[in-house]
N, C-alpha and C positions, 0 to 999 in steps of 0.2 A: 541657330546652330553655329558653333565655332567653325571657322573656315577649315582648319586642319581636319576636324571630324567630317565635315562635309566632303572634303576631297577624298578621304578614305571611303566614304559611302559611295561616292560616284565612281571611284576606281573599282569597287566591287560589283556594282550593278550597271555601270555604264551611263554616260551622260544622256544619251537619247532616252533611255527608260526613265531616268529620274525626271527629265523635263516633261516627257509625255505624261507621267503619273501626276505631276504637280500642277501642270498648266491650268487645268480646270479650277484650281483653287486660288489662283492669282487673278486679280482684276487686270483688265486691259491696261489701265494706267500704271499699275505696278510692273507689268512686263515691259512696258515702254520705258519706264524709269530705269529698270535694270539694263536694258539695251543701250540707253544713252550713257549710263555709267561705264559699261563695257567699251563703248567707243573711245573713251578717254583713258582707259587703264594702260599703264606702261610697266611692263616687266623689266625693262632695261634700266630703271632707276630704283636704287635701294637707298635706304637711310639706316645708319647704324650709330649707336651711342655707347661709349665706353664708360663703364662704372658710374652711372648716374647716382648722385647722392639723394636727390628728391624724386621719388617714383612718380610724382605728378608731372614732372617735366617730361619724363619718358612717355607717359600716357598722353600728354599733350602733343608730342611729336607723332604718335600713332594717329591721332585725330587729324592732324595737319596732312599727313601722308595720304590718308584716305580721301580727304577733300581735294587734294591736288592731283590725285590719280596714280600716285606711286603704289606699287603692289606689295612691297615687302619692307618690313622694319626689323632691325636686329638690335639686340641689347646685349652687351658683354659684361659679365660679372655684376649683375644688378641685385640689389637686395629685395626680397619679397616679390610681389606680383607687379613689377614695375610697368608692364605694358597693359595692364588690365584694370586700372582704377576706373571703375564704371562711371563715376560722376564726372570724370575728365574726358574719357574717350567717347562717351555718349554711344557706346556700343560699336565703335569703329573697328575694333579688333575682329568683329564678325565678317568684315569685308576686305581686310587686308591680311597678308601672311605675316605672322609674328614669329621671330626666331630668337630664342634665348641661348646664349653661349656661356659656358663657365669661364672661358678664357679667350684671349685674342686669337689663339690658333683656330678655334672653332669657326670664328668669323672668317678668318683668312682662307680657310679651306673651301668655304662656300663661294666666297668672292672670286677666288682664283679659278674654281671649277667653272664658273659662269663667264670667265674671261672679262671680268669687270675691272675698270680702273678704280683704285681706291684713293679718294680725294679726302684729305684730312683738313678740318677747319682749325685754324689757329691764328692768333693776332699777328704773328710774324710770317704768315704764309706769303709766298712770293707771287702768287697769282690772285688777282681779284676774282670773286665768284663770277662776275659777268664775262670773264675770259676763259673759264673752264671749257675744255673740249667736250662737247655734248654729242658728238657723232658716234661715240662708242658707249657700250654699257658702263654705267657709272654708279658707284656706291659712295655716298657722302658720309664721312665719319666725324662724329662730334665727341668731344671729351667731357670729363667731369666738370661740373659747374664751377668749382673752385680751382682745380688743378689743371684743367684742360687735358689735352691728349698726353698719354704717357710717352716716355722716350721710346719704348718699344713700338707703340703705335705709330709714332712719327716716322721711325725708320721703315716701317712696313708700308707706308703710304707711297703711292706713285707720284703724287703731287700734293703740296700744301697750299691751301687757299685762305683768303680772308674776306670778310664782309667790310667794304670801305665805310668809314664813318667820318663825319666832319664836325661833330659836336664835341663837347668837353668830355663826355663819357668814353672810357677806353674799352668797354666790353658790353656785350649784349647777353641777356638771359638765354640759356641753352635753347629753350623751345622757340624763342624769337629768332635766334640765329639760324636754327634749322628751317623755320618757316620762310625766312627771307631767301635763304640759299636754295631751298627746294623750289620755291615759286620762280626764281630766276632761271634755274636749270630747266624746269618743265616748260616755261614760256619760250625759251630759246629752242628747245627740241621741237615744240609744236610749230613754231614759225618755220623751221627747216624741213618739217615732214608731216606725217599724219598726226591726228590727235592722240592716237593710241598705237601700240605696237604688238598686240596679241596676235598670234597666229590663228587661223580658223579653228583648229583643234583646241588650242588654249582657251579661246573665247567660248567655245561650246562647253567645255569642262567648267569653267568659271561661271557661266550662265546657270548651269545645273546647280552649282554650289550656292549661288545667290538665290535661286528658287528655294533651296532648302533653308536658307537663312531668312526667308520671308514668310514661312508658315510655322504654325504651332508645332512644338516637338511631339505632341500627342498624335498628330497626323503622321509624322515621320515614323513613329513607333508602330502605328497601325498598319502602315504599308510595308515596312521592312523589319519590324521587330525593334526591341530596345537598341538604342544607338547612342553613343559608342558601345561596342560589344562589352559585356561585363568582364570578360577575361582580359581586356586591354587596360593599361593604366590610364586613368581619366582625371584630368585636373578639375578642380572645383568649379571652374568657370564653365564647364560643359553641363552642369547640372540643370541649366535652364536655357531656353532659347528666346531670342527677342521676337516679339510679335511683329506683324507687318506694320502696325501703327508705331511701335517703338523705333523701327528702322527708318521711318520717314524723316 
């Protein structure tokens, strides 16, 4: 089940009820896997991409964020279903929050509301990625593969950073740059503090969502009726749910 749909179901029925209802249907190994993943989830680190040309690059970033433990990915003014190319994400969008914005203002409103520092990646950024301040909530913003960050995005950033390179190449692929940057930020955050930063309540809600993502949609429908509700706008990606085997 898509994470946004799972969050809505948990909000309606309560995390405790969802966990209690689904726990008998998950193996002990699966529950342990979920708990281990939750231990490393960080809500304080987001990744955003401005106007990606290749949807596979954006989808690759989603997969990297899930693997590194970041909880949210944003895409601004993307064409098509940039965050959900199934062959690239390998279903990762079922386990991280994905946010699509029509313009930069939508991203900025969410970032500012969360008190996050917006760090933009560009070749002439004044700060090496290894020296970004990681003590505060951080959103890493990456630009278009050819054009980089727009002038508006650069002005909106609190800091501009770069990935140091010593070879003849002057640039990196978008998804590679995002992977290197995110790995470095997450490594330093974990060295300085806990492996994850979810509050107990956030962890419980996300645990319930991950339980929902680990069972067949037919079981969810049998317990709580058709979901998402027919009256709600539903994206095509919600028409099927990954099985437990697919999610491994």
